[in-house]
FIKOLZA-1660 file (N, C-alpha, C; in steps of 0.1 Angstrom, whole numbers, plus 5000, padded with zeros to 4 digits):
% residues 230
   i   px   py   pz ch aa at
   1 6225 0534 6841  A  M  N
   1 6212 0528 6844  A  M CA
   1 6203 0530 6832  A  M  C
   2 6196 0520 6827  A  A  N
   2 6187 0521 6815  A  A CA
   2 6173 0525 6820  A  A  C
   3 6167 0534 6813  A  F  N
   3 6154 0539 6816  A  F CA
   3 6144 0533 6807  A  F  C
   4 6132 0529 6812  A  A  N
   4 6122 0523 6805  A  A CA
   4 6116 0532 6794  A  A  C
   5 6115 0527 6782  A  K  N
   5 6108 0535 6772  A  K CA
   5 6094 0539 6775  A  K  C
   6 6090 0551 6774  A  P  N
   6 6077 0555 6778  A  P CA
   6 6066 0548 6769  A  P  C
   7 6056 0544 6775  A  K  N
   7 6045 0535 6768  A  K CA
   7 6035 0545 6760  A  K  C
   8 6033 0557 6765  A  H  N
   8 6026 0567 6758  A  H CA
   8 6029 0581 6762  A  H  C
   9 6023 0590 6755  A  E  N
   9 6025 0605 6759  A  E CA
   9 6013 0612 6763  A  E  C
  10 6015 0624 6767  A  Y  N
  10 6004 0633 6772  A  Y CA
  10 6003 0645 6763  A  Y  C
  11 5991 0652 6763  A  Y  N
  11 5991 0664 6755  A  Y CA
  11 5985 0675 6764  A  Y  C
  12 5987 0687 6760  A  K  N
  12 5981 0698 6766  A  K CA
  12 5976 0708 6756  A  K  C
  13 5963 0711 6756  A  L  N
  13 5957 0721 6748  A  L CA
  13 5955 0734 6755  A  L  C
  14 5960 0745 6750  A  I  N
  14 5957 0758 6756  A  I CA
  14 5949 0766 6746  A  I  C
  15 5938 0770 6750  A  V  N
  15 5929 0778 6741  A  V CA
  15 5927 0792 6746  A  V  C
  16 5932 0802 6739  A  Y  N
  16 5930 0815 6742  A  Y CA
  16 5917 0821 6735  A  Y  C
  17 5910 0827 6742  A  H  N
  17 5897 0833 6736  A  H CA
  17 5899 0849 6735  A  H  C
  18 5897 0854 6724  A  F  N
  18 5899 0869 6722  A  F CA
  18 5888 0874 6713  A  F  C
  19 5888 0887 6712  A  S  N
  19 5877 0893 6703  A  S CA
  19 5883 0904 6693  A  S  C
  20 5894 0910 6696  A  S  N
  20 5899 0922 6688  A  S CA
  20 5912 0918 6680  A  S  C
  21 5914 0926 6670  A  T  N
  21 5926 0924 6662  A  T CA
  21 5938 0927 6670  A  T  C
  22 5937 0937 6679  A  Q  N
  22 5949 0941 6688  A  Q CA
  22 5952 0929 6697  A  Q  C
  23 5942 0923 6702  A  Q  N
  23 5945 0911 6712  A  Q CA
  23 5953 0900 6703  A  Q  C
  24 5948 0898 6691  A  E  N
  24 5953 0887 6683  A  E CA
  24 5968 0890 6680  A  E  C
  25 5970 0902 6676  A  Q  N
  25 5985 0907 6673  A  Q CA
  25 5994 0906 6685  A  Q  C
  26 5989 0909 6697  A  T  N
  26 5996 0908 6708  A  T CA
  26 6000 0894 6712  A  T  C
  27 5990 0885 6711  A  L  N
  27 5991 0871 6713  A  L CA
  27 6002 0865 6704  A  L  C
  28 6000 0868 6691  A  D  N
  28 6009 0863 6680  A  D CA
  28 6023 0867 6683  A  D  C
  29 6025 0879 6687  A  Q  N
  29 6039 0885 6690  A  Q CA
  29 6045 0878 6702  A  Q  C
  30 6036 0876 6712  A  F  N
  30 6041 0869 6725  A  F CA
  30 6046 0855 6722  A  F  C
  31 6037 0848 6714  A  L  N
  31 6040 0834 6712  A  L CA
  31 6053 0832 6703  A  L  C
  32 6053 0841 6692  A  T  N
  32 6065 0840 6683  A  T CA
  32 6078 0844 6690  A  T  C
  33 6078 0855 6699  A  E  N
  33 6090 0861 6704  A  E CA
  33 6094 0855 6717  A  E  C
  34 6085 0850 6724  A  T  N
  34 6087 0846 6738  A  T CA
  34 6083 0831 6742  A  T  C
  35 6071 0828 6740  A  Y  N
  35 6066 0815 6745  A  Y CA
  35 6072 0804 6738  A  Y  C
  36 6070 0803 6725  A  L  N
  36 6075 0792 6717  A  L CA
  36 6091 0790 6718  A  L  C
  37 6098 0801 6718  A  P  N
  37 6112 0799 6720  A  P CA
  37 6116 0793 6733  A  P  C
  38 6109 0797 6744  A  Q  N
  38 6110 0792 6757  A  Q CA
  38 6107 0776 6757  A  Q  C
  39 6096 0773 6751  A  L  N
  39 6092 0759 6750  A  L CA
  39 6102 0751 6742  A  L  C
  40 6106 0756 6732  A  H  N
  40 6117 0748 6724  A  H CA
  40 6129 0746 6732  A  H  C
  41 6133 0756 6739  A  Q  N
  41 6146 0754 6748  A  Q CA
  41 6143 0745 6759  A  Q  C
  42 6130 0743 6763  A  S  N
  42 6126 0735 6775  A  S CA
  42 6125 0720 6770  A  S  C
  43 6126 0717 6757  A  G  N
  43 6125 0704 6753  A  G CA
  43 6113 0700 6744  A  G  C
  44 6104 0709 6741  A  F  N
  44 6093 0706 6732  A  F CA
  44 6098 0708 6718  A  F  C
  45 6099 0697 6710  A  A  N
  45 6104 0697 6696  A  A CA
  45 6095 0703 6687  A  A  C
  46 6082 0698 6687  A  K  N
  46 6072 0703 6677  A  K CA
  46 6060 0708 6684  A  K  C
  47 6057 0721 6682  A  I  N
  47 6045 0728 6688  A  I CA
  47 6035 0732 6678  A  I  C
  48 6023 0727 6679  A  G  N
  48 6013 0731 6670  A  G CA
  48 6005 0744 6675  A  G  C
  49 6003 0754 6666  A  V  N
  49 5995 0766 6669  A  V CA
  49 5986 0768 6658  A  V  C
  50 5973 0769 6662  A  F  N
  50 5962 0769 6652  A  F CA
  50 5952 0780 6655  A  F  C
  51 5944 0783 6645  A  K  N
  51 5933 0792 6646  A  K CA
  51 5922 0787 6638  A  K  C
  52 5910 0787 6644  A  P  N
  52 5898 0782 6636  A  P CA
  52 5895 0790 6624  A  P  C
  53 5891 0782 6613  A  I  N
  53 5887 0788 6601  A  I CA
  53 5876 0799 6603  A  I  C
  54 5868 0796 6613  A  A  N
  54 5856 0804 6616  A  A CA
  54 5859 0817 6623  A  A  C
  55 5872 0819 6627  A  N  N
  55 5876 0831 6634  A  N CA
  55 5872 0843 6627  A  N  C
  56 5872 0844 6614  A  D  N
  56 5870 0856 6606  A  D CA
  56 5856 0862 6610  A  D  C
  57 5846 0854 6612  A  T  N
  57 5833 0859 6615  A  T CA
  57 5828 0856 6629  A  T  C
  58 5836 0850 6637  A  A  N
  58 5831 0846 6651  A  A CA
  58 5834 0858 6660  A  A  C
  59 5825 0859 6670  A  K  N
  59 5826 0869 6681  A  K CA
  59 5836 0864 6690  A  K  C
  60 5836 0850 6693  A  D  N
  60 5845 0845 6702  A  D CA
  60 5857 0838 6694  A  D  C
  61 5867 0846 6691  A  K  N
  61 5878 0841 6683  A  K CA
  61 5887 0833 6692  A  K  C
  62 5895 0824 6686  A  Q  N
  62 5903 0815 6694  A  Q CA
  62 5917 0813 6688  A  Q  C
  63 5927 0810 6697  A  L  N
  63 5940 0805 6693  A  L CA
  63 5944 0793 6701  A  L  C
  64 5947 0783 6694  A  I  N
  64 5949 0770 6701  A  I CA
  64 5964 0765 6700  A  I  C
  65 5969 0762 6711  A  I  N
  65 5983 0756 6712  A  I CA
  65 5982 0741 6716  A  I  C
  66 5989 0733 6709  A  L  N
  66 5990 0719 6712  A  L CA
  66 6004 0715 6716  A  L  C
  67 6006 0709 6728  A  L  N
  67 6019 0705 6732  A  L CA
  67 6018 0690 6735  A  L  C
  68 6029 0683 6733  A  N  N
  68 6030 0669 6736  A  N CA
  68 6043 0665 6743  A  N  C
  69 6042 0656 6752  A  H  N
  69 6054 0652 6759  A  H CA
  69 6051 0639 6768  A  H  C
  70 6061 0630 6770  A  N  N
  70 6059 0618 6778  A  N CA
  70 6060 0621 6792  A  N  C
  71 6064 0633 6796  A  N  N
  71 6067 0637 6809  A  N CA
  71 6056 0647 6814  A  N  C
  72 6047 0642 6823  A  L  N
  72 6037 0652 6828  A  L CA
  72 6042 0664 6835  A  L  C
  73 6054 0663 6841  A  E  N
  73 6060 0674 6847  A  E CA
  73 6063 0686 6837  A  E  C
  74 6067 0682 6825  A  K  N
  74 6070 0692 6815  A  K CA
  74 6057 0699 6811  A  K  C
  75 6046 0691 6811  A  L  N
  75 6034 0698 6807  A  L CA
  75 6027 0707 6818  A  L  C
  76 6033 0705 6830  A  S  N
  76 6028 0714 6841  A  S CA
  76 6035 0727 6841  A  S  C
  77 6043 0730 6833  A  Q  N
  77 6051 0742 6832  A  Q CA
  77 6041 0754 6831  A  Q  C
  78 6044 0766 6835  A  P  N
  78 6035 0777 6834  A  P CA
  78 6031 0779 6820  A  P  C
  79 6019 0784 6818  A  V  N
  79 6013 0787 6805  A  V CA
  79 6021 0798 6798  A  V  C
  80 6025 0808 6806  A  Q  N
  80 6030 0820 6800  A  Q CA
  80 6043 0824 6808  A  Q  C
  81 6053 0826 6800  A  W  N
  81 6065 0832 6805  A  W CA
  81 6065 0847 6800  A  W  C
  82 6063 0856 6809  A  G  N
  82 6063 0870 6805  A  G CA
  82 6049 0875 6801  A  G  C
  83 6040 0867 6800  A  L  N
  83 6026 0871 6796  A  L CA
  83 6020 0880 6806  A  L  C
  84 6023 0878 6819  A  T  N
  84 6017 0885 6830  A  T CA
  84 6021 0900 6829  A  T  C
  85 6032 0904 6822  A  E  N
  85 6035 0918 6821  A  E CA
  85 6027 0925 6809  A  E  C
  86 6020 0917 6802  A  L  N
  86 6013 0923 6790  A  L CA
  86 5998 0925 6794  A  L  C
  87 5992 0935 6788  A  G  N
  87 5978 0938 6790  A  G CA
  87 5975 0945 6803  A  G  C
  88 5962 0949 6804  A  S  N
  88 5958 0957 6816  A  S CA
  88 5943 0954 6818  A  S  C
  89 5938 0960 6829  A  Y  N
  89 5924 0958 6831  A  Y CA
  89 5915 0964 6820  A  Y  C
  90 5919 0975 6815  A  N  N
  90 5912 0982 6804  A  N CA
  90 5915 0977 6790  A  N  C
  91 5927 0970 6789  A  Q  N
  91 5932 0965 6776  A  Q CA
  91 5937 0950 6778  A  Q  C
  92 5928 0940 6781  A  P  N
  92 5933 0927 6783  A  P CA
  92 5937 0921 6770  A  P  C
  93 5948 0913 6770  A  I  N
  93 5952 0907 6757  A  I CA
  93 5945 0894 6754  A  I  C
  94 5937 0889 6762  A  Y  N
  94 5927 0879 6759  A  Y CA
  94 5915 0880 6768  A  Y  C
  95 5904 0874 6764  A  N  N
  95 5892 0874 6773  A  N CA
  95 5892 0863 6783  A  N  C
  96 5898 0852 6779  A  R  N
  96 5898 0841 6789  A  R CA
  96 5907 0830 6782  A  R  C
  97 5913 0821 6790  A  Y  N
  97 5919 0809 6783  A  Y CA
  97 5915 0797 6791  A  Y  C
  98 5916 0786 6784  A  E  N
  98 5913 0772 6789  A  E CA
  98 5925 0763 6787  A  E  C
  99 5926 0753 6796  A  Q  N
  99 5936 0743 6794  A  Q CA
  99 5930 0729 6796  A  Q  C
 100 5935 0720 6787  A  F  N
 100 5930 0706 6787  A  F CA
 100 5943 0697 6788  A  F  C
 101 5942 0688 6797  A  L  N
 101 5953 0679 6798  A  L CA
 101 5947 0665 6793  A  L  C
 102 5955 0658 6785  A  L  N
 102 5950 0647 6778  A  L CA
 102 5960 0635 6779  A  L  C
 103 5956 0623 6778  A  S  N
 103 5964 0611 6778  A  S CA
 103 5961 0603 6765  A  S  C
 104 5971 0599 6758  A  A  N
 104 5970 0593 6745  A  A CA
 104 5963 0579 6746  A  A  C
 105 5955 0575 6735  A  F  N
 105 5949 0563 6735  A  F CA
 105 5959 0553 6733  A  F  C
 106 5956 0540 6737  A  S  N
 106 5964 0528 6736  A  S CA
 106 5967 0525 6721  A  S  C
 107 5957 0527 6712  A  D  N
 107 5959 0524 6698  A  D CA
 107 5967 0534 6690  A  D  C
 108 5970 0545 6697  A  M  N
 108 5979 0555 6691  A  M CA
 108 5986 0562 6702  A  M  C
 109 5996 0556 6708  A  P  N
 109 6002 0562 6720  A  P CA
 109 6012 0574 6718  A  P  C
 110 6014 0577 6706  A  F  N
 110 6023 0589 6703  A  F CA
 110 6018 0597 6691  A  F  C
 111 6021 0610 6692  A  M  N
 111 6016 0619 6681  A  M CA
 111 6023 0616 6668  A  M  C
 112 6015 0619 6658  A  K  N
 112 6021 0618 6644  A  K CA
 112 6020 0631 6637  A  K  C
 113 6032 0637 6635  A  I  N
 113 6032 0650 6628  A  I CA
 113 6028 0648 6613  A  I  C
 114 6019 0657 6608  A  P  N
 114 6015 0655 6594  A  P CA
 114 6026 0655 6584  A  P  C
 115 6023 0650 6573  A  D  N
 115 6033 0649 6561  A  D CA
 115 6037 0663 6557  A  D  C
 116 6050 0666 6557  A  A  N
 116 6055 0678 6553  A  A CA
 116 6053 0682 6539  A  A  C
 117 6049 0672 6531  A  A  N
 117 6047 0674 6517  A  A CA
 117 6035 0683 6514  A  A  C
 118 6026 0684 6524  A  I  N
 118 6014 0693 6523  A  I CA
 118 6018 0706 6530  A  I  C
 119 6017 0717 6524  A  S  N
 119 6022 0730 6529  A  S CA
 119 6012 0734 6541  A  S  C
 120 6017 0742 6550  A  K  N
 120 6009 0746 6561  A  K CA
 120 5997 0756 6556  A  K  C
 121 6000 0763 6546  A  T  N
 121 5989 0771 6540  A  T CA
 121 5978 0764 6534  A  T  C
 122 5980 0751 6529  A  D  N
 122 5970 0743 6524  A  D CA
 122 5962 0734 6534  A  D  C
 123 5970 0729 6544  A  R  N
 123 5965 0718 6552  A  R CA
 123 5954 0723 6561  A  R  C
 124 5945 0714 6564  A  I  N
 124 5933 0716 6572  A  I CA
 124 5934 0707 6584  A  I  C
 125 5932 0711 6596  A  F  N
 125 5931 0702 6607  A  F CA
 125 5916 0703 6612  A  F  C
 126 5912 0691 6618  A  E  N
 126 5899 0690 6624  A  E CA
 126 5901 0685 6639  A  E  C
 127 5897 0693 6648  A  L  N
 127 5898 0690 6662  A  L CA
 127 5884 0686 6667  A  L  C
 128 5882 0673 6671  A  R  N
 128 5869 0669 6676  A  R CA
 128 5869 0666 6691  A  R  C
 129 5858 0668 6697  A  S  N
 129 5856 0665 6711  A  S CA
 129 5842 0658 6712  A  S  C
 130 5843 0645 6718  A  Y  N
 130 5830 0637 6720  A  Y CA
 130 5828 0636 6735  A  Y  C
 131 5816 0641 6739  A  E  N
 131 5811 0641 6753  A  E CA
 131 5802 0628 6755  A  E  C
 132 5803 0622 6767  A  S  N
 132 5794 0611 6770  A  S CA
 132 5785 0614 6782  A  S  C
 133 5774 0608 6784  A  P  N
 133 5765 0611 6794  A  P CA
 133 5770 0606 6808  A  P  C
 134 5778 0596 6809  A  T  N
 134 5782 0590 6821  A  T CA
 134 5796 0585 6820  A  T  C
 135 5804 0582 6831  A  E  N
 135 5816 0576 6830  A  E CA
 135 5817 0563 6823  A  E  C
 136 5807 0555 6826  A  A  N
 136 5806 0541 6820  A  A CA
 136 5804 0542 6805  A  A  C
 137 5795 0551 6801  A  T  N
 137 5793 0553 6786  A  T CA
 137 5806 0558 6779  A  T  C
 138 5813 0567 6787  A  Y  N
 138 5825 0573 6782  A  Y CA
 138 5835 0562 6780  A  Y  C
 139 5838 0554 6789  A  R  N
 139 5847 0543 6788  A  R CA
 139 5843 0533 6776  A  R  C
 140 5830 0532 6774  A  N  N
 140 5825 0524 6763  A  N CA
 140 5829 0531 6749  A  N  C
 141 5828 0544 6749  A  K  N
 141 5832 0551 6737  A  K CA
 141 5846 0550 6734  A  K  C
 142 5855 0551 6744  A  V  N
 142 5869 0549 6743  A  V CA
 142 5872 0534 6738  A  V  C
 143 5865 0525 6743  A  H  N
 143 5867 0511 6739  A  H CA
 143 5863 0510 6724  A  H  C
 144 5853 0517 6720  A  M  N
 144 5849 0517 6706  A  M CA
 144 5861 0522 6697  A  M  C
 145 5868 0532 6701  A  F  N
 145 5880 0537 6693  A  F CA
 145 5891 0526 6693  A  F  C
 146 5894 0520 6705  A  N  N
 146 5906 0512 6706  A  N CA
 146 5902 0498 6703  A  N  C
 147 5897 0490 6712  A  E  N
 147 5893 0476 6710  A  E CA
 147 5883 0475 6698  A  E  C
 148 5874 0483 6697  A  G  N
 148 5864 0482 6687  A  G CA
 148 5868 0485 6672  A  G  C
 149 5880 0491 6672  A  G  N
 149 5886 0493 6658  A  G CA
 149 5883 0506 6651  A  G  C
 150 5878 0516 6658  A  E  N
 150 5875 0529 6652  A  E CA
 150 5888 0536 6647  A  E  C
 151 5898 0535 6656  A  V  N
 151 5911 0541 6653  A  V CA
 151 5917 0535 6640  A  V  C
 152 5916 0521 6640  A  K  N
 152 5922 0514 6628  A  K CA
 152 5914 0519 6615  A  K  C
 153 5901 0520 6616  A  L  N
 153 5893 0525 6604  A  L CA
 153 5897 0538 6600  A  L  C
 154 5899 0548 6609  A  F  N
 154 5904 0561 6605  A  F CA
 154 5918 0560 6598  A  F  C
 155 5926 0551 6603  A  D  N
 155 5939 0549 6597  A  D CA
 155 5939 0543 6583  A  D  C
 156 5929 0533 6582  A  Q  N
 156 5928 0527 6568  A  Q CA
 156 5922 0536 6558  A  Q  C
 157 5914 0546 6562  A  L  N
 157 5909 0556 6553  A  L CA
 157 5917 0568 6551  A  L  C
 158 5928 0568 6558  A  G  N
 158 5938 0579 6555  A  G CA
 158 5934 0593 6561  A  G  C
 159 5929 0592 6574  A  F  N
 159 5925 0605 6580  A  F CA
 159 5937 0613 6586  A  F  C
 160 5949 0607 6586  A  N  N
 160 5961 0614 6590  A  N CA
 160 5960 0619 6604  A  N  C
 161 5956 0610 6614  A  A  N
 161 5954 0615 6627  A  A CA
 161 5967 0620 6633  A  A  C
 162 5965 0631 6641  A  V  N
 162 5976 0637 6648  A  V CA
 162 5977 0631 6663  A  V  C
 163 5965 0629 6669  A  F  N
 163 5964 0623 6682  A  F CA
 163 5949 0618 6684  A  F  C
 164 5949 0608 6693  A  Y  N
 164 5935 0605 6700  A  Y CA
 164 5938 0604 6714  A  Y  C
 165 5929 0610 6723  A  A  N
 165 5933 0610 6737  A  A CA
 165 5921 0611 6746  A  A  C
 166 5922 0606 6758  A  D  N
 166 5913 0609 6770  A  D CA
 166 5916 0622 6775  A  D  C
 167 5905 0629 6778  A  V  N
 167 5906 0642 6785  A  V CA
 167 5907 0640 6800  A  V  C
 168 5919 0642 6806  A  L  N
 168 5920 0640 6820  A  L CA
 168 5915 0652 6829  A  L  C
 169 5917 0663 6824  A  F  N
 169 5913 0676 6830  A  F CA
 169 5907 0685 6819  A  F  C
 170 5896 0691 6822  A  G  N
 170 5890 0700 6811  A  G CA
 170 5878 0706 6816  A  G  C
 171 5872 0714 6807  A  S  N
 171 5859 0721 6811  A  S CA
 171 5846 0712 6808  A  S  C
 172 5848 0703 6800  A  K  N
 172 5835 0695 6797  A  K CA
 172 5840 0680 6798  A  K  C
 173 5835 0673 6808  A  M  N
 173 5839 0660 6810  A  M CA
 173 5827 0651 6815  A  M  C
 174 5827 0638 6811  A  P  N
 174 5838 0630 6805  A  P CA
 174 5837 0632 6790  A  P  C
 175 5849 0633 6784  A  N  N
 175 5850 0635 6770  A  N CA
 175 5864 0630 6764  A  N  C
 176 5864 0627 6752  A  L  N
 176 5877 0624 6745  A  L CA
 176 5879 0635 6734  A  L  C
 177 5891 0636 6730  A  M  N
 177 5894 0646 6719  A  M CA
 177 5904 0639 6709  A  M  C
 178 5903 0643 6696  A  Y  N
 178 5912 0638 6687  A  Y CA
 178 5913 0648 6675  A  Y  C
 179 5924 0647 6668  A  M  N
 179 5928 0657 6658  A  M CA
 179 5931 0649 6645  A  M  C
 180 5927 0653 6634  A  T  N
 180 5929 0647 6621  A  T CA
 180 5934 0659 6612  A  T  C
 181 5941 0655 6600  A  S  N
 181 5945 0665 6591  A  S CA
 181 5943 0661 6577  A  S  C
 182 5940 0670 6568  A  F  N
 182 5937 0668 6554  A  F CA
 182 5943 0679 6545  A  F  C
 183 5944 0675 6533  A  S  N
 183 5950 0684 6522  A  S CA
 183 5941 0697 6519  A  S  C
 184 5928 0695 6522  A  S  N
 184 5919 0705 6518  A  S CA
 184 5905 0702 6525  A  S  C
 185 5896 0712 6525  A  I  N
 185 5883 0710 6531  A  I CA
 185 5876 0699 6522  A  I  C
 186 5878 0699 6509  A  E  N
 186 5872 0690 6500  A  E CA
 186 5876 0676 6504  A  E  C
 187 5889 0674 6506  A  S  N
 187 5894 0661 6511  A  S CA
 187 5889 0657 6524  A  S  C
 188 5887 0666 6533  A  R  N
 188 5881 0663 6546  A  R CA
 188 5867 0658 6544  A  R  C
 189 5859 0665 6536  A  N  N
 189 5845 0661 6534  A  N CA
 189 5844 0647 6527  A  N  C
 190 5853 0644 6518  A  E  N
 190 5853 0631 6511  A  E CA
 190 5857 0620 6520  A  E  C
 191 5866 0622 6529  A  H  N
 191 5871 0612 6539  A  H CA
 191 5858 0609 6548  A  H  C
 192 5851 0619 6552  A  W  N
 192 5840 0616 6562  A  W CA
 192 5829 0609 6555  A  W  C
 193 5827 0611 6541  A  K  N
 193 5817 0605 6534  A  K CA
 193 5821 0590 6532  A  K  C
 194 5834 0587 6530  A  Q  N
 194 5838 0573 6530  A  Q CA
 194 5837 0566 6543  A  Q  C
 195 5840 0574 6554  A  F  N
 195 5838 0568 6568  A  F CA
 195 5824 0564 6570  A  F  C
 196 5814 0573 6567  A  G  N
 196 5800 0569 6569  A  G CA
 196 5795 0558 6561  A  G  C
 197 5801 0556 6549  A  E  N
 197 5796 0545 6540  A  E CA
 197 5803 0532 6543  A  E  C
 198 5814 0532 6551  A  S  N
 198 5822 0520 6552  A  S CA
 198 5814 0509 6560  A  S  C
 199 5816 0497 6555  A  A  N
 199 5810 0485 6562  A  A CA
 199 5814 0484 6577  A  A  C
 200 5826 0488 6580  A  T  N
 200 5831 0486 6594  A  T CA
 200 5824 0496 6603  A  T  C
 201 5822 0508 6599  A  W  N
 201 5815 0518 6606  A  W CA
 201 5800 0514 6608  A  W  C
 202 5794 0510 6597  A  K  N
 202 5780 0505 6598  A  K CA
 202 5779 0494 6609  A  K  C
 203 5787 0485 6609  A  R  N
 203 5787 0474 6618  A  R CA
 203 5789 0479 6633  A  R  C
 204 5799 0487 6634  A  L  N
 204 5802 0492 6648  A  L CA
 204 5791 0500 6653  A  L  C
 205 5785 0510 6645  A  S  N
 205 5774 0519 6650  A  S CA
 205 5761 0512 6652  A  S  C
 206 5759 0500 6647  A  S  N
 206 5747 0493 6648  A  S CA
 206 5747 0483 6660  A  S  C
 207 5759 0481 6666  A  M  N
 207 5760 0472 6677  A  M CA
 207 5754 0477 6689  A  M  C
 208 5746 0468 6696  A  D  N
 208 5739 0472 6708  A  D CA
 208 5749 0476 6719  A  D  C
 209 5761 0470 6719  A  F  N
 209 5771 0472 6729  A  F CA
 209 5776 0487 6729  A  F  C
 210 5776 0493 6717  A  Y  N
 210 5780 0507 6716  A  Y CA
 210 5769 0517 6715  A  Y  C
 211 5758 0513 6719  A  K  N
 211 5746 0523 6717  A  K CA
 211 5747 0534 6728  A  K  C
 212 5743 0545 6725  A  N  N
 212 5741 0557 6733  A  N CA
 212 5753 0560 6743  A  N  C
 213 5765 0559 6736  A  N  N
 213 5778 0562 6744  A  N CA
 213 5783 0576 6741  A  N  C
 214 5775 0584 6734  A  M  N
 214 5779 0598 6731  A  M CA
 214 5767 0608 6733  A  M  C
 215 5769 0619 6740  A  S  N
 215 5758 0628 6741  A  S CA
 215 5761 0642 6734  A  S  C
 216 5772 0645 6730  A  A  N
 216 5776 0657 6723  A  A CA
 216 5788 0656 6715  A  A  C
 217 5788 0663 6703  A  L  N
 217 5800 0663 6694  A  L CA
 217 5803 0677 6691  A  L  C
 218 5816 0681 6693  A  H  N
 218 5821 0694 6689  A  H CA
 218 5831 0693 6680  A  H  C
 219 5831 0700 6668  A  S  N
 219 5841 0699 6658  A  S CA
 219 5846 0714 6653  A  S  C
 220 5859 0715 6652  A  Q  N
 220 5865 0728 6647  A  Q CA
 220 5874 0725 6636  A  Q  C
 221 5873 0732 6624  A  L  N
 221 5882 0731 6614  A  L CA
 221 5893 0743 6616  A  L  C
 222 5906 0739 6616  A  L  N
 222 5917 0748 6619  A  L CA
 222 5927 0749 6608  A  L  C
 223 5935 0760 6609  A  K  N
 223 5946 0762 6600  A  K CA
 223 5958 0765 6609  A  K  C
 224 5970 0761 6605  A  S  N
 224 5981 0764 6612  A  S CA
 224 5985 0779 6611  A  S  C
 225 5991 0785 6622  A  T  N
 225 5996 0798 6621  A  T CA
 225 6009 0797 6614  A  T  C
 226 6014 0809 6610  A  T  N
 226 6026 0809 6602  A  T CA
 226 6038 0805 6611  A  T  C
 227 6037 0806 6624  A  Y  N
 227 6047 0803 6633  A  Y CA
 227 6046 0790 6639  A  Y  C
 228 6036 0781 6635  A  S  N
 228 6034 0768 6641  A  S CA
 228 6045 0759 6635  A  S  C
 229 6049 0749 6643  A  D  N
 229 6060 0740 6638  A  D CA
 229 6054 0730 6628  A  D  C
 230 6041 0730 6626  A  Y  N
 230 6035 0720 6616  A  Y CA
 230 6022 0725 6612  A  Y  C
% end
């Protein structure tokens, strides 16, 4: 029996919040020795693990895991195998964690792993989240990315997108999230300069149809951990 080819995939972001070096070391060890090997055995081929560049000076430090799969059941597996045995009331291994379930945009239905020619130590990722004031304006912003041509513009300018997606479940909704990658911070800044100056963006952003469809923007610059798959 032939199975239909999946039309798109889903993503799960797991964000661990921590504050101490000891917590970070325990999380790194757990992910390296237990969680990622279990995920690989379970069918996840490429797992992204990132830390914000701002972690060095931030009070709320983060570790971000990105999973992708076309089967929602796979993404509903437990966050942690063996993590419940670690930490205690007086010595928690994290302060809190969040999970986000996402569905890929129609204009980019599957994740694209960044070019291996750029080393993990050099590559910069940018994770962006756009919030909208209402469900209607949110759908309008998603339309702007897909039918409006914003995804195509990012592609034309070489933003090296990893994914674009609707947030189905998360802490701030309605919102969309996407991730792009660059060879350096300087490259990232130059790409955004070109984006802002492009005739396509000026036309899109001036259209009455797309007015007031976003109420907040959150951006994080990230680096891969040494044990991330990309």
